[in-house]
C-alpha positions in Angstrom: 0.0 0.0 0.0 1.5 3.3 -1.0 -0.9 5.7 0.8 -2.1 5.9 4.4 -4.9 8.0 5.9 -4.5 8.3 9.7 -7.7 9.4 11.5 -9.0 9.6 15.1 -7.6 10.6 18.5 -5.7 13.9 18.7 -3.6 15.9 16.3 -0.4 14.9 18.1 -1.4 11.2 18.1 -1.9 11.3 14.4 1.4 13.0 13.8 3.2 10.4 16.0 1.6 7.6 14.0 2.7 9.3 10.7 6.3 9.4 12.0 6.0 5.7 13.0 4.8 4.7 9.5 7.6 6.8 7.9 10.2 5.0 10.1 8.7 1.6 9.3 9.1 2.2 5.6 12.6 3.8 6.0 11.6 7.1 4.6 14.8 9.1 3.8 13.4 12.1 1.9 10.5 13.9 3.6 8.2 16.2 1.6 5.8 18.3 3.7 3.0 20.0 1.8 2.5 23.6 2.8 -0.8 25.3 3.2 -1.9 28.7 2.0 -4.4 30.5 4.2 -4.9 27.2 6.1 -5.9 25.2 3.0 -4.0 23.2 0.4 -4.3 24.8 -3.0 -4.3 23.2 -6.4 -1.0 25.0 -7.1 0.6 23.3 -4.1 -0.4 19.8 -5.4 0.7 20.6 -9.0 4.1 21.7 -7.6 4.3 18.4 -5.7 3.5 16.4 -8.8 6.2 18.3 -10.7 8.7 17.5 -7.9 7.7 13.8 -7.9 8.1 13.5 -11.6 11.9 13.2 -11.0 13.0 9.8 -10.1 14.5 9.1 -6.7 16.7 6.3 -5.4 15.6 7.2 -1.9 12.3 6.4 -0.4 10.2 9.6 -0.3 7.5 10.3 2.2 4.9 12.9 1.3 3.1 14.2 4.4 -0.2 16.0 4.2 -1.4 17.0 7.6 -5.1 17.9 8.0 -5.9 16.5 4.5 -9.5 17.6 5.1 -8.4 21.2 4.4 -7.8 20.5 0.7 -9.9 22.5 -1.6 -12.1 20.7 -4.2 -9.6 21.5 -6.9 -6.6 20.4 -4.9 -8.4 17.2 -3.9 -9.0 16.3 -7.6 -5.5 17.1 -8.5 -4.1 14.9 -5.7 -6.4 12.1 -6.7 -4.5 11.9 -10.0 -1.3 11.7 -7.9 -2.6 8.7 -6.0 -3.8 7.0 -9.1 -0.3 7.2 -10.6 2.1 7.2 -7.6 5.7 7.9 -8.1 8.4 5.3 -7.6 9.7 4.8 -4.1 7.1 7.1 -2.7 4.5 6.7 0.1 1.8 9.2 1.0 0.8 9.8 4.6 -2.3 11.8 5.2 -3.9 12.8 8.5 -7.4 14.0 9.3 -9.9 14.1 12.2 -12.2 11.5 10.6 -12.3 9.4 7.4 -15.6 11.2 6.4 -13.8 14.5 6.5 -11.7 13.5 3.5 -13.4 13.1 0.1 -14.3 9.5 -0.6 -12.3 9.1 -3.8 -9.1 9.9 -1.8 -10.0 8.0 1.3 -10.9 4.9 -0.7 -7.4 4.8 -2.2 -5.7 4.9 1.1 -5.1 2.3 3.8 -7.1 3.9 6.7 -5.4 3.8 10.1 -8.1 4.6 12.7 -6.5 5.4 16.1 -9.9 5.6 17.8 -12.4 8.2 18.9 -11.2 11.8 18.8 -9.9 13.2 22.0 -9.5 16.7 23.4 -6.0 17.9 24.3 -6.5 20.6 26.9 -4.3 21.9 29.8 -5.9 22.8 33.1 -5.5 26.4 32.2 -7.3 25.9 28.9 -10.2 24.1 30.6 -10.7 27.0 33.0 -10.6 29.4 30.1 -13.2 27.3 28.2 -15.5 27.4 31.3 -15.1 31.1 31.7 -15.8 31.7 28.0 -18.9 29.4 28.3 -20.3 31.6 31.1 -19.6 34.8 29.2 -21.2 33.6 26.0 -24.4 32.8 27.9 -24.7 36.3 29.2 -23.5 38.5 26.3 -24.9 37.8 22.8 -22.7 40.6 21.4 -19.6 38.6 22.6 -20.8 35.6 20.6 -20.5 37.4 17.3 -17.3 39.2 18.2 -15.9 35.7 18.8 -17.0 34.5 15.3 -15.1 37.5 13.7 -11.9 36.6 15.7 -11.8 33.0 14.6 -10.0 33.0 11.3 -9.6 29.3 10.4 -11.0 25.8 10.9 -8.3 24.7 13.3 -9.2 27.6 15.7 -12.9 26.9 15.3 -12.4 23.2 16.2 -10.3 24.1 19.2 -13.0 26.5 20.4 -15.8 23.9 19.9 -13.8 21.2 21.7 -13.3 23.6 24.7 -17.0 24.4 24.7 -17.9 20.7 24.6 -15.8 20.2 27.7 -17.5 23.2 29.4 -21.0 22.1 28.4 -20.4 18.6 29.8 -19.1 20.1 33.1 -22.2 22.3 33.4 -24.5 19.4 32.5 -22.9 17.2 35.2 -23.0 20.0 37.7 -26.7 20.6 37.0 -27.5 16.9 37.3 -25.7 16.7 40.6 -27.8 19.7 42.0 -31.0 18.4 40.6 -31.4 21.4 38.4 -34.0 21.5 35.6 -31.4 23.1 33.3 -29.8 19.7 32.7 -31.9 19.4 29.5 -30.8 22.8 28.3 -27.1 22.0 28.6 -27.7 18.6 27.0 -29.4 20.2 24.0 -26.4 22.6 23.7 -23.9 19.8 24.0 -25.7 18.0 21.1 -25.5 21.1 19.0 -21.8 21.5 19.8 -21.2 17.9 18.7 -23.0 18.5 15.4 -20.9 21.6 14.8 -17.7 19.7 15.5 -18.7 17.1 12.9 -19.7 19.9 10.4 -16.3 21.6 10.9 -14.5 18.2 10.4 -16.4 17.8 7.1 -15.4 21.3 5.7 -18.7 23.1 6.3 -18.3 26.9 6.2 -16.6 27.9 9.5 -18.3 31.3 10.0 -21.8 29.9 9.2 -21.3 26.8 11.5 -20.2 29.0 14.4 -22.9 31.6 13.9 -25.6 28.9 14.0 -24.0 27.3 17.0 -23.8 30.5 19.1 -27.5 31.1 18.5 -28.1 27.9 20.5 -26.5 29.2 23.7 -29.1 29.5 26.5 
């Protein structure tokens, strides 16, 4: 198999697995695709194809982190690369889920599923997420200021993961106190999980966040 798609767990877990695969196949020459404005453009893929057109005696490893951020054009261009892989070349892609990568690419990769996605948060980040959660419930204006500040999908996902943590904490706290607001936080948690899935599947960031923030109690 010349192509691997690593999904699941955390970003750092996926990167570690990518390094393990590269080591297993004795990759000597590493090519890391660069993003432009947090996406992979068709020009980037075409430049890659040009570079790979030259033969190499060394084993080359092409790394595409967050492959779900490919544009439609770059995905189609990369599909041709997978259909006609260069000699001594393996491709290692990472993404939050298999479904977040277009099916024509995912189906041509050996999918390595590390398990359910996890949230990497320090104690300080957890406290910040809870403070922001409380603020967003009280000030609707802050909600839309927040949308304007979030500029890319990675930031949006980090925000949503923090709010999932905060919403779960509030739901558990309400349940412990016998509060009727348990159902309110449960509904919000469901909406947060839907938004997370949407963001992982390349739905528009601003629209997803705007719709989510209207759900805050």
